[in-house]
C-alpha positions in Angstrom: 86.6 113.4 76.2 90.2 112.6 76.8 89.4 112.1 80.5 87.1 109.3 79.6 89.8 107.4 77.6 91.4 106.4 80.9 88.7 103.8 81.1 90.3 102.1 78.1 93.3 101.2 80.2 92.1 97.6 80.7 92.0 97.2 76.9 95.4 98.5 75.9 96.2 95.3 74.2 93.2 95.3 71.7 93.7 99.0 71.1 97.4 98.4 70.2 96.2 95.6 67.8 93.7 97.9 66.1 96.4 100.6 65.6 98.9 98.0 64.1 96.2 96.7 61.8 95.3 100.2 60.7 98.9 100.9 60.0 99.2 97.7 57.9 96.0 98.5 56.0 97.2 102.0 55.2 100.6 100.8 53.9 99.0 98.1 51.8 96.4 100.6 50.3 99.1 103.2 49.6 101.2 100.6 47.7 98.4 99.6 45.3 98.4 102.7 43.1 102.2 102.4 42.6 101.8 98.7 41.6 98.9 99.7 39.3 101.2 102.2 37.6 103.8 99.4 37.0 101.1 97.1 35.5 99.9 99.8 33.1 103.4 101.0 32.1 105.2 97.6 31.9 102.4 95.2 31.1 99.7 97.0 29.1 101.7 99.7 27.3 104.8 97.5 26.7 102.9 94.2 26.4 104.9 92.5 29.1 102.6 89.6 30.2 105.1 88.4 32.8 105.0 91.8 34.5 101.2 91.7 34.6 101.2 88.4 36.4 104.0 89.3 38.8 102.8 92.8 39.7 99.2 91.6 39.6 100.0 88.9 42.1 101.6 91.3 44.4 98.6 93.6 44.0 96.2 90.7 44.8 98.3 89.9 47.9 98.3 93.6 49.0 94.5 93.8 48.5 94.0 90.6 50.6 96.2 92.0 53.4 94.4 95.4 53.3 91.0 93.7 53.4 92.0 91.3 56.2 93.4 94.2 58.2 90.3 96.2 57.7 88.0 93.4 58.8 90.1 92.5 61.8 90.5 96.2 62.7 86.7 96.7 62.6 86.2 93.6 64.8 88.7 94.6 67.5 87.6 98.3 67.4 83.9 97.2 67.8 84.9 95.0 70.8 86.9 97.7 72.4 84.2 100.4 71.9 81.5 98.1 73.2 83.5 97.2 76.3 84.2 100.9 76.7 80.5 101.7 76.6 79.8 98.9 79.1 82.5 100.2 81.5 81.2 103.8 81.1 77.6 103.0 81.8 78.7 101.0 84.8 80.8 103.9 86.1 77.9 106.4 85.7 75.5 104.1 87.5 78.0 103.4 90.3 78.6 107.1 90.8 74.9 108.0 90.7 74.3 105.3 93.4 76.7 107.0 95.7 75.4 110.5 95.2 73.3 112.1 98.0 69.6 112.8 97.4 70.0 116.5 96.5 73.0 115.7 94.3 70.8 113.3 92.4 68.1 115.9 92.2 70.6 118.3 90.7 70.6 116.3 87.5 67.2 114.8 87.5 66.3 111.2 86.5 65.5 112.1 82.9 68.9 113.7 82.3 70.7 110.8 84.1 68.9 108.3 81.8 70.0 110.3 78.8 73.6 110.5 80.0 73.7 106.8 80.7 72.3 105.7 77.4 72.3 108.2 74.6 75.4 110.1 75.7 77.3 106.9 76.2 76.3 105.7 72.8 77.6 108.9 71.2 81.0 108.6 72.9 81.1 104.9 72.0 80.6 105.6 68.3 83.3 108.2 68.5 85.7 105.7 70.0 85.0 103.4 67.0 85.7 106.2 64.6 88.9 107.2 66.4 90.3 103.7 66.5 89.6 103.1 62.9 90.6 106.6 61.6 93.2 107.9 64.0 96.0 106.3 61.9 94.3 105.3 58.6 93.0 108.8 57.6 96.1 110.9 58.4 98.4 108.3 56.9 96.3 107.9 53.7 96.1 111.7 53.3 99.7 112.6 54.1 101.2 109.4 52.5 99.0 109.8 49.4 100.3 113.4 48.9 103.9 112.3 49.4 103.6 109.4 47.0 101.8 111.5 44.4 104.5 114.1 44.5 107.2 111.4 44.2 105.2 109.9 41.2 104.9 113.2 39.4 105.6 116.5 41.2 103.9 118.8 38.7 100.6 116.8 38.5 100.6 116.5 42.3 100.0 120.2 42.6 96.4 119.6 41.4 95.9 117.5 44.6 97.6 120.1 46.8 95.5 122.9 45.3 92.2 121.2 46.0 93.0 120.7 49.7 92.3 124.3 50.8 89.1 124.3 48.8 88.0 121.2 50.6 89.0 122.6 53.9 86.9 125.7 53.4 83.8 123.7 52.2 84.0 121.2 55.0 84.9 124.0 57.6 81.7 125.9 56.7 79.7 122.7 57.2 81.3 122.0 60.5 80.8 125.6 61.6 77.0 125.1 61.3 77.0 121.5 62.6 78.8 122.1 65.9 76.2 124.2 67.7 73.4 122.1 66.3 75.0 118.9 67.5 75.5 120.4 71.0 71.8 121.5 71.1 70.5 118.1 70.2 71.6 116.5 73.5 69.8 119.1 75.5 66.7 118.7 73.4 66.8 114.9 74.0 67.0 115.7 77.8 63.9 117.8 77.4 62.0 115.1 75.4 62.9 112.5 78.0 61.7 114.8 80.8 58.3 115.4 79.1 57.9 111.8 78.3 58.8 110.6 81.8 56.3 113.1 83.3 53.6 112.0 80.9 54.1 108.3 81.7 54.5 108.6 85.5 51.7 111.1 85.8 49.2 109.4 83.5 46.5 109.1 86.2 46.7 112.7 87.1 46.6 113.7 83.4 43.5 111.7 82.8 41.8 112.7 86.1 42.1 116.4 85.1 41.5 115.7 81.4 44.8 117.3 80.4 45.7 114.7 77.8 45.5 117.2 74.9 47.8 119.7 76.7 50.2 116.9 77.6 50.3 115.7 74.0 50.8 119.2 72.7 53.7 119.6 75.2 55.3 116.4 74.0 54.7 117.4 70.4 56.5 120.7 71.0 59.5 119.0 72.5 59.5 116.3 69.8 59.1 118.8 67.0 61.9 120.9 68.5 64.3 117.9 68.5 63.1 116.8 65.1 63.7 120.3 63.5 67.2 120.5 65.1 68.1 117.0 63.9 66.8 117.7 60.4 68.9 120.9 60.2 71.9 119.0 61.4 71.3 116.2 58.8 70.8 118.8 56.1 74.3 120.1 56.7 75.8 116.6 57.0 74.1 115.7 53.7 76.3 118.2 51.9 79.4 116.2 52.8 79.0 113.4 50.3 77.9 115.6 47.3 80.8 118.0 48.1 83.2 115.1 48.2 82.0 113.6 44.9 82.1 117.1 43.3 85.7 117.6 44.6 86.7 114.1 43.4 85.2 114.5 40.0 86.7 118.0 39.5 90.1 116.7 40.7 89.9 113.7 38.3 89.0 116.0 35.4 92.0 118.2 36.3 94.4 115.3 36.6 93.2 113.8 33.3 93.4 117.2 31.5 96.9 118.1 32.7 98.1 114.5 32.6 97.0 113.9 29.0 98.9 117.0 27.9 102.0 115.8 29.7 101.6 112.3 28.3 101.3 113.8 24.8 104.5 115.8 25.4 106.2 112.6 26.5 107.0 113.9 30.0 104.8 111.5 31.8 103.7 107.9 31.7 100.1 106.7 31.5 100.6 104.6 34.7 101.7 107.7 36.6 98.5 109.5 35.7 96.4 106.5 36.8 98.3 106.3 40.0 97.7 110.0 40.6 93.9 109.4 40.1 94.0 106.6 42.7 96.0 108.8 45.1 93.4 111.6 44.6 90.6 109.2 45.5 92.4 107.9 48.6 93.3 111.5 49.8 89.8 112.8 49.3 88.2 109.9 51.0 90.6 110.2 53.9 89.8 113.9 54.2 86.1 113.0 54.1 86.5 110.4 56.9 88.3 113.0 59.0 85.6 115.5 58.3 82.9 113.0 59.2 84.8 112.3 62.5 84.9 116.0 63.2 81.1 116.3 62.6 80.6 113.6 65.2 83.1 115.1 67.5 81.1 118.1 68.8 78.1 115.9 69.7 80.4 113.3 71.3 82.3 116.0 73.1 79.1 117.5 74.4 78.0 114.0 75.5 81.4 113.4 77.2 81.2 116.7 79.1 77.8 115.7 80.4 79.1 112.3 81.4 82.1 114.0 83.1 79.7 116.2 85.1 78.4 113.1 86.7 81.7 111.3 87.1 83.5 114.4 88.4 80.9 115.1 91.1 82.4 113.9 94.3 79.8 112.1 96.5 79.0 114.1 99.7 78.2 111.0 101.7 81.4 109.0 102.0 82.7 106.4 104.4 85.3 107.5 106.9 89.0 106.4 106.5 89.0 104.8 109.9 85.4 103.7 110.7 84.4 103.3 114.4 82.7 100.1 115.6 79.2 100.6 117.2 78.8 99.5 120.8 76.6 96.5 119.9 76.6 94.7 123.2 75.4 97.5 125.5 73.5 100.1 123.3 72.0 98.2 120.4 69.4 100.4 118.6 70.1 103.5 120.7 69.6 106.7 118.5 70.4 110.2 119.6 70.1 113.6 117.9 72.6 116.0 119.5 71.8 119.6 118.6 71.4 118.8 114.9 71.0 121.5 112.3 70.6 120.7 108.6 70.0 123.0 105.6 69.5 122.0 102.0 71.9 123.6 99.5 70.5 126.8 98.2 67.8 127.1 100.9 67.3 130.3 102.7 66.4 128.7 106.1 67.6 125.5 107.8 65.2 122.5 107.4 66.1 121.5 111.0 67.7 123.7 113.7 69.0 122.6 117.0 67.1 119.3 117.2 68.0 117.2 120.2 66.2 114.0 121.2 67.0 110.5 122.3 65.2 107.2 121.3 65.7 104.0 123.2 65.3 100.3 122.2 61.8 99.0 122.9 60.2 102.4 122.5 58.2 104.1 119.7 59.2 107.6 118.9 56.6 109.4 116.8 57.5 112.6 114.8 54.6 114.9 114.0 54.3 118.4 112.7 52.8 120.5 109.9 53.8 120.4 106.2 57.4 121.5 105.8 58.2 121.2 109.4 61.2 118.9 108.7 59.8 115.4 109.6 61.0 113.6 106.5 64.4 115.4 106.7 64.8 114.2 110.3 64.0 110.6 109.3 66.5 110.8 106.4 69.4 111.8 108.7 69.2 108.5 110.6 70.3 106.3 107.6 72.5 109.1 106.5 70.8 110.2 103.3 72.1 113.6 104.3 74.8 114.8 106.7 74.0 117.4 109.5 75.9 120.6 109.0 76.0 121.1 112.8 75.6 118.6 115.7 75.7 114.8 115.6 73.4 111.9 114.9 74.5 109.0 117.0 73.5 105.3 116.6 74.6 103.0 119.4 76.8 105.8 120.7 78.7 106.3 117.4 78.4 109.3 115.1 76.8 108.0 111.8 79.6 109.8 109.9 82.1 107.7 111.7 80.5 104.4 110.6 80.5 102.9 107.1 77.3 103.3 105.2 76.9 99.6 104.7 77.2 98.9 108.5 74.9 101.7 109.4 72.1 100.9 106.9 72.4 97.1 107.7 71.0 98.1 111.2 68.1 100.1 109.8 64.8 99.1 108.3 63.6 102.2 106.3 60.1 102.5 104.8 60.0 105.6 102.6 57.1 108.1 102.3 56.4 106.9 98.8 56.3 103.1 98.6 58.7 101.9 95.9 58.5 98.4 94.5 60.7 96.7 91.8 59.9 94.5 88.9 59.9 90.8 90.0 57.6 88.8 92.3 56.0 89.7 95.6 58.5 87.5 97.4 61.4 89.2 95.6 60.3 92.6 96.8 60.0 91.4 100.4 63.4 89.7 100.1 64.9 93.0 99.0 65.1 93.7 102.7 67.1 90.5 103.3 68.1 88.3 100.4 68.6 85.2 102.5 65.2 85.3 104.1 63.4 81.9 104.0 59.8 81.4 102.7 58.6 81.2 106.3 60.2 84.5 107.2 58.8 86.2 104.1 55.3 85.0 104.9 55.7 86.1 108.6 56.8 89.6 107.5 53.8 89.8 105.2 51.5 88.6 108.0 52.8 91.3 110.4 52.4 93.9 107.6 48.8 92.9 107.1 49.7 91.9 103.5 49.3 88.2 103.6 45.5 88.3 103.0 45.7 90.1 99.6 48.9 88.2 98.6 47.1 84.9 99.2 44.3 86.1 97.0 46.7 86.7 94.1 46.8 84.0 91.4 50.3 82.9 92.2 50.4 84.3 95.7 54.0 85.2 96.7 55.2 84.2 93.2 52.8 86.7 91.6 54.6 89.3 89.4 54.9 92.9 90.4 54.9 95.3 87.4 57.3 98.3 87.1 56.6 100.7 90.0 54.0 98.3 91.4 51.3 99.7 89.1 49.3 96.5 89.4 48.9 97.0 93.1 46.9 99.6 95.1 48.6 102.3 97.2 47.8 100.5 100.4 49.1 97.2 99.1 52.3 98.7 98.0 52.8 100.4 101.4 52.2 97.1 103.2 54.8 95.3 101.0 57.2 98.1 101.7 56.6 97.6 105.4 57.1 93.8 105.1 60.4 94.5 103.3 61.6 96.4 106.4 60.3 93.8 108.8 62.0 90.8 107.1 65.3 92.7 107.6 65.0 92.4 111.4 66.9 95.7 112.0 67.8 97.4 115.3 66.1 100.6 114.2 62.8 101.0 112.2 62.0 104.2 110.4 58.5 104.6 109.1 58.3 107.8 107.1 54.6 108.5 106.9 54.2 104.9 105.6 50.7 104.3 106.9 48.9 107.1 105.0 47.3 104.9 102.4 45.9 102.4 104.9 42.4 102.5 106.2 41.9 103.0 110.0 41.1 99.3 110.7 44.2 98.1 108.8 46.3 100.8 110.4 45.3 99.7 113.9 45.9 96.0 113.2 49.3 96.8 111.6 50.4 99.0 114.6 49.3 96.3 117.0 51.3 93.6 115.2 54.3 95.9 114.8 54.4 96.6 118.5 55.0 92.9 119.3 57.4 92.4 116.3 59.5 95.5 117.2 59.5 95.0 121.0 63.3 95.0 121.2 63.9 97.6 118.4 63.9 101.4 118.3 61.0 102.6 116.2 60.6 106.0 114.5 57.2 106.8 113.1 56.7 109.9 111.0 53.0 110.5 110.6 50.3 113.0 110.0 47.4 111.2 111.7 47.0 111.6 115.4 45.5 108.1 115.6 48.9 106.7 114.3 51.0 108.4 117.0 48.6 108.6 120.0 50.0 105.5 121.7 53.7 106.2 121.0 56.1 106.2 124.0 57.4 109.6 122.9 56.0 112.2 120.5 58.3 114.8 119.0 56.5 117.9 117.8 58.3 119.8 115.0 57.4 123.3 114.0 59.4 125.1 111.3 62.4 122.8 111.8 62.6 123.2 115.5 61.4 120.9 118.4 58.3 122.5 119.8 57.8 119.8 122.4 58.5 116.2 123.4 56.3 114.0 125.5 53.4 111.6 125.6 50.1 112.3 124.0 48.5 113.4 127.3 51.4 115.6 128.3 51.5 117.4 125.0 47.8 117.8 124.8 47.9 119.6 128.1 51.1 121.7 127.7 51.9 122.1 124.0 49.8 124.5 121.9 51.3 123.3 118.6 50.3 119.8 119.3 46.8 120.9 120.4 46.4 122.7 117.1 47.3 119.6 115.2 44.9 117.5 117.2 42.1 120.0 116.9 42.5 120.1 113.1 41.8 116.3 112.9 39.5 115.3 115.7 37.7 116.9 118.7 39.6 117.1 122.0 37.0 115.0 123.7 37.7 112.0 121.3 41.4 111.9 122.2 41.3 113.1 125.8 
């Protein structure tokens, strides 16, 4: 957790103010019992009215100071902790945005959501406790004991004797609470995972009538978290009764021994009352420290999970001295030079020894069986991954030698699964280029064959898109994703199986419109359908991560058996001859 406190550096001033206020509050509170002792001994016992007003005025002033310091300290500590939480959430999100795809998959979206929200809240609450208690509680406990001893050394032994008993009781509670508090965070992860799968896969669940099983699965995760939280709260619930019991027993002991000493004339009534006040302050200070230690394991577990994300160095980083692409002469030129890529933990490379060249004004189609590496090859162009051997060159420059921003500004990428964001239709198309005019947005939608259904919407381009685009069909989402890439006007287009949800007529119209729109660009099309790639200038056939053949449809149909098998599995050879 201490590693995260470096994020408090911009708020050193408010933190210092909180600590000073806590110090002033502690000193004021510790002086009150001594002043009360003077009122009892001088004013009440001796009947000195002047002492009552004088000492009472000082007590009133001390109380006002202590109250004002407590209020101001709470205000500043809340501001610091809230700002800390904001900075921490921003740091996690910024780091996640820089992680590679498989680094992101290492945590999973459910766990990352928990780490950004729940874990951050746990650490934020701990920061508030630390700021308000780091000075107040130790000073109240230690200062109370010192002042109680100076008030009456023999009676102070009652307070000293009760401290080990409190430590044992609270230690036993903490011993059981620590593993439970650490387990709660993992169970929240599990609950979020089950909930996320249930919400995102609701159509599949209903289609297979698995609602009862999914509810049972959620109930198990929910009950597991509930039982662990209840067990944790049962232990924490013992804290307050234990404190009250200790306080009452200590008060009885002080009154018992103090009354005997007063009867013997060796102690003043005010000293006994002051000792009672010190006992209350000491026990409450110990209680606050214990409460802080109860929160500490859960906050510490949360901090460890946050540090796992923040300490993970992104694999895809910009070079120290980036190279400038050769824009004038080779704009849009893409080359794979003996590229090999293997996912971490995989037994075999996803791509091995891939070499091919794509030129501007040409369509390069990539086809192959399931698991042949088509999507992996497409992901290497915008540098979602880095090749472990060989080079991927864009305009004659290795993509690892370019900044990510410059590389991706030149690429229009349409993913295999169309992803839309909440907002309007126009907002989603402008995600490709924020400065695009209304005419450019409409033109991109027209090329993507989306303008017809967009115009049919109640508000046309201003129509809202729900989260994940659930108010649109699969084909409509794909066409908007394609329009988003078109409005970007990139040098390189990468369509990763982004025509699969389109009917054959729309597919044909879209490819015809794209051919004119992308006449000067380099186009990569990853596809399963033969009809989608049949007219490509170059077809790359992948088989188990290796290039099984490169050529036109006619060339491959005659000479490449892998391509022939793919064609035969979809249509008859006579249809495509």
